[in-house]
N, C-alpha and C positions, 0 to 999 in steps of 0.2 A: 529296330525297324525299320527300314523304307521301301521301296520300290521301287523311289521319286528319283529321276534324277535331271539337270539344271535346263535339259531342253525343255521339260513339260510345263506346259502353263496353259490357262484357260480362256477363252475368249470370255472380255470382260461382261458379256450378256447372259454368261453362263452360274449359273447356282453354284457358289464355291463354297462347300464343307471341310473348312481349316481343319475343324474338331476332330473330322472323321477320321479314327484309326483300329483298326481290327488288330492290333497285337496288344490293346492295352489289357493287361488282368480279366479285368471284369467284362471284356471283350469278348473276351477268346475262350470265356466259359460261358456267354450266353450274346450272342451275335444280337438279339433280336429287338431289345429294347434298343438300341441305339440306332436301328432303321425307324422304328415308331415315330421316334422323335423328329427326323429329315423328314416321314412321311407325309406327313401332313403341309409340308413349305412344297416340297418338288418331289417329284417321281425319279427325277435324272441327277444327276450333279457332278461337279466336280471335285477329284478329294486329292488336295497337294503332298498328302501323305504317302499315297498310293502310286502318284502323278499320270490316276487315269480319268475316265469318269466312269460315274457306275449309275447302273439303273437297278432300282427297287421295287417296280410300279409290274404289276403283273400284265397289263394290257403292252406297257413298254417294251418288256422283256418279248412277249412276245412277239410284237412287230421288230424286231430282231430276228429273232429267231426263224419267223421267216422271211426273212429276206437274208438267204448267203451269199448274193451276193456284193452287196452294200456291206457285210458282215464277214470278216474270214475268220476261219477257225485255227487258222493257222499258230497261235499262241496258245494253243490249249494244250501238248503237252508240252512239257518241262525242257525249256533247254540248256543240254549239258554245255554246249560249244565243243571246243574241239579240247582234246587229251591235253595233259600237262605236257611241254616239251620234253623234260625226263620220260614220254613216253612216245614220243611223236616216231622212233624208228622201230621199235616193234610193234607200232600201231596207227601207221603211214596213211590210214586212210580215214581216220575218223569212226569215231561212231557210228553205227546204224541206223541209230534213230533219228539223225540228222541228215546221213544220207541218202535214207528210206522213211517220210512220214508215215507215219500209222494215220490207222480209220479216223482216230479222234480230230488229228490236227491236218486233212487235208479240205479242199473244196471241188467243188465244179465235177469237170469229170473225170478226176484224179478221183476223187469220194466214190462215185458212182459204179465207178468199177471196182474200186477196193471193198466197197460195202456186199455189191452183188456176189463177191467172191466168200466173202463169209460170211454172209448170208446164206448163199448154198451151202457152204461145208454146215451152220450151226444147223439148218434145217434139214440135212441130211440125218447130224448127229444126234439126234432130240433128248435134250437134256429134263425133258420131263420124264425120263426113265429112270431116273438118278435117283430117286428119292429113299428108294431103302437103302441103298450104298449111302447117300448120306445119311440116313440116321443111322445106320452100323459107325461110321465116323464119330457122331455124336454122344455115339453110347460110350465107345470107346474113350475117347476124351473127357468126360462127366463120371466114368468107371473110376478115372486113376484119382480122385478127389471128390467125389460124393458122399465120402465116409469121414470126411477131416472137420465139417462144417463151416466151411472158408477158402477159398480162394481167390485170384487175383483173375478174374474172367479173361481179360483181354490178351493177356500172355495163356493163358493155359487153356482157351476155347476159343476166342472169336478170331483170333490170329491165325493159328493153329490147322482151325475146320476151313475155310476156302483155300489156303495153301494146300489141303491133304484134296479138296476136293478137283483143283485145276489140274496138279499134280495126275491123279486120275484120269482127267477128260482125256489130259497130253498123254497120259502113259508115260512122264519122265522117271528117271530114276527115283526108287525111294528114295537115298539120302538128300534128294535135292530139297523137298519138305525143310531140312533142318537150315539150308542154305537161302533159299530165300527172302529171310525175313533181312540177312545180311544185305540183299542184293536190293532188295526192296529200301534199305536206310541211305544204299548206295547212289539212290540213284534220288532223292531225297538232298542229300548233301551238294551231288553235282547242280542240280537244277535251283541251289539256295546263292543269290549272288554276295553274299557275304560269307559267303565260308573258306576260314583260313584255306593255306597255300597246301599243308600237312593234311588238315584233313579231306582236300580234295582229292590229293595225289591216291592217299589210298584208298579211295572208292573210287576211281577210275580205276584202279588194279583191281579193285572188285567187280569194277562194272565189264571189263575186258574180260574177267575169266568169267561172266554171265554171260554174253556174246558169245565165248567160246565153246560155253556148253552148249550154248542154243545149236550152234551149229554142228554140234558132234550129235545129236539128237535127233538136225534133221537129217544128215547124214547117214545115221543110223535106221532111220524109218523110211529113209529112201530106198536103200537098200533092202529093207524088209518091213514093209506095212502092215499094219495093223487094223484093228477094230478101235479106233481111238479117234480122238478132236484134229492131233497133228496129222495122222495120215490122211484122215479126211482134208482138212487142208492144204494139205501137200499135191492131193488130185483136183483140187476145186475147181472149176471150170462156170460160166456165166450160163446161162439158160440155153443162149439161141447159139451155144461152142463159142463167140466170141473171145478173143483173151487169151492170154497164154497160158494163165493164172501167175502164182506167185513165184518172183526169184525168192532165193536162200537169205539174200539180204531182207527184201519184203518181209520175208519169215521171220526173219529175225525182229523186228520192228513190232510186230503181230506179237509175236511172242512175249518181248517184251510188256506189250499193251497189257495182255492176259493175265500174264503174272501181278503186274500191278495194280492191276482190278482187284485184283483176288487180295493182296495181302495191303492195300490201304483202302482201296472203297467200300468191298464189300463185309472188311473185318471190320472198318465205322459201322455201315448201318447194322451188323448183329452184335455190337459192343451196345449202342443206343438202342436199338427194342430193347434189351435189356434195362438199360438205365432209367427206359421212360416207365417201364411196366414197376422197379421196382420204388421207382420217385411216388408212385400211382400205385398203394396198393389196394385199393378198391377195384381197381382196375386190372392187376393183376389177378386177383383171387377169383374176379369174373373169365377172365380167360384161361381160370385152371379150370372153373366149374361147367365151361361152356367152349369148347373146341372150337369152335364154328367162329369164334372171336377171334381166332391166331389170324387171318389174314385180313380183316380190320384193323390188329394192331399194327401189324407191317405196315398197311397201307396210312395209317397214322403217324407212323414215326416216320417212312419217308417225307409225309406231309411237316409236320412240328419240328422234326431236329432233320433237319435234312443233312446225309453228311456231305456230299459232297455239295458247298453253301453256293458258288458259282466259278464258271469259269472268264476267262478273256478274250474280247474280240478283237480284231482290225479292223477301224473304219476304213473301206476303200475308197472309199469318196464322200464330198460332202451329202448329210444328211441330218433329218428333223425327228429328232424324238420325244416323244413328252413333251411340246415346246421347246427342247434345248437342240443348238444346231452343233452336230458330233464334226469335225473336223475328217476330212481323209488324210489317214496319217496315222491318227487318235487310236489311244486305247480304251474300252469302251470293257468293262467288268458287268456280267449278267447274273443278277445275284438270285439265282432260285432259291434260294431260303428264304428271301427279304418278298419275293414273290409271292410263295405259300403260307405268307401271314398275312398276303392284302386284303383289309376288311371289306374291301366290297368283293372280293370273290369270294371266303370264306366265313362262316358267322363266329364268333367268338373263335380265330384264331390262335390265342394264344391256351386255348384250354383243348388237354387231349381226352378226346372225345372217340370212344371207341363206336360208338352209335350215331357218327357223324352221316348224313344225308349224303348220299352220292351226288356229286353235281358238279361246281369246274374240278378240273383237274389238276393233281400237281403236278410239276416240272421237275420233281427232283432226278429224273433221268432222262431229262434234255428233251427236247420235242422237234420233231420234221425229222430231216435227214440224220442228223444225228440222235439222235433216239438210239436210247443206248442198246447197243445190243444184248448184252449181257442182263437184263432187268428178268427175267425169265427165270434164270438161275440165280440170282442175288434175292430177289423173292421165296425160289424153293428153299433156299437155304435158311432165310431167317423163320421161315414159318416152322422147318423141321428143327432149326434148333430153340423155337420158342415151346414147342409142344411139347418137348422136353425139360427143358430148364423148370418151368414153370410146376414143374411134379415136385422141384425141391419143396421141403415143408420148412415154411415161414420162410422164404427168401427175403433175404431185405439187404437194402445197403449197409454196410460194417462202418457206419458211423458218418458225421459230417462231412468229413473228406471223402471218402471213398473216390469219389472221382477227381480226376484231374484231365485237363484238357492240353493241350501246347498250343500256341500260336503257328497260324498257319491261313495265309489270304484266301485260300479257294474251300480250305477244308475244314468240317468241326472238329478238331482231332483231339480223340478222347484216347489220350494213352495209358489209364490207370482204371482199375473198376474193381473193388476192391465187394468182397459179398459175404453175408453170413446165413445160415442155412440151422433147422433141428436137425440133429441127427438120432435115430431111435437105438438108444443100448440094450 
């Protein structure tokens, strides 16, 4: 698999890493050693495999994140392209995500307006009040398998939980919980340039169904608002009263962003958090004995095994980062996961340490204008999940092959997590 094209070349003065390949099986499982081998040579390099530059140094990534005028976030959301020709007649205007970029892939004044509206909605709809309900959801999911002594935790817990949470927050129909994984998978296929035509057509039909579902939910909530996040988004306005709020097309894009964040990003954080503790039994026992260690476990998971390894940025003008000239029009991947392992910022970065002294902040939720709005909700879900899961007696990995990852240039994608525990007779 490659993202490179024939036009992607590096200037002669740029360090090139021809062996850098995020799709090698051993790198898919553990990407960090590959970065450590390169870090000693350069904090920024060019990858022929990706057809882009890659930044792995903490300071270099911070300089990129602090300069949104030189580094556009436009490539941050999957590019679905246009619907297949077979669907052009029934979907002539294309995908809403292409017509109306979401928060994650906008810049400048557009981003400030959209973020202001989203922030206003999230601030009015306080997610911290949902802790008890999230706990109820976790209990319901774990009760379905806790007497079995075994579960595949990704499909039985870590994926359905954030989907149920976002469905509840938006007050979407309950049956959408079962539909969202298919829509998320369709998004992954549509954003994969190597996907076969038949798979792309089937996924496009699924995604069109998702957009129609969103429009139906929006229309229903306009007619009958409720005490939910979607109703709050519908009536969001900036504090100064400026701006007309969201259009329906924009709301479809933002609903897509929220649903994909829940089903892809948050589910990865949840699964990585459980996996890390099972890989470190002493730390698992410490968390079980001392609930105050749950928040540090969440933060150390975010730092040590960053679910979103890094997004791409489009270079808008010639700029120098880490001594490397990045030409206008090129792409650079900012690897937050690598930054979180920078030994100049984190002592013993490869060690999973629940007692790590607070210092340099990790970059797992981004930084600055694009810091993740959903970070408080993701942290809350992970905290509540760990508080309950660690109570399973003797929780452990179900053998040496209990964890499986899938190739993805921007995510450390855990797809299977098998666990065992002791059941009292």
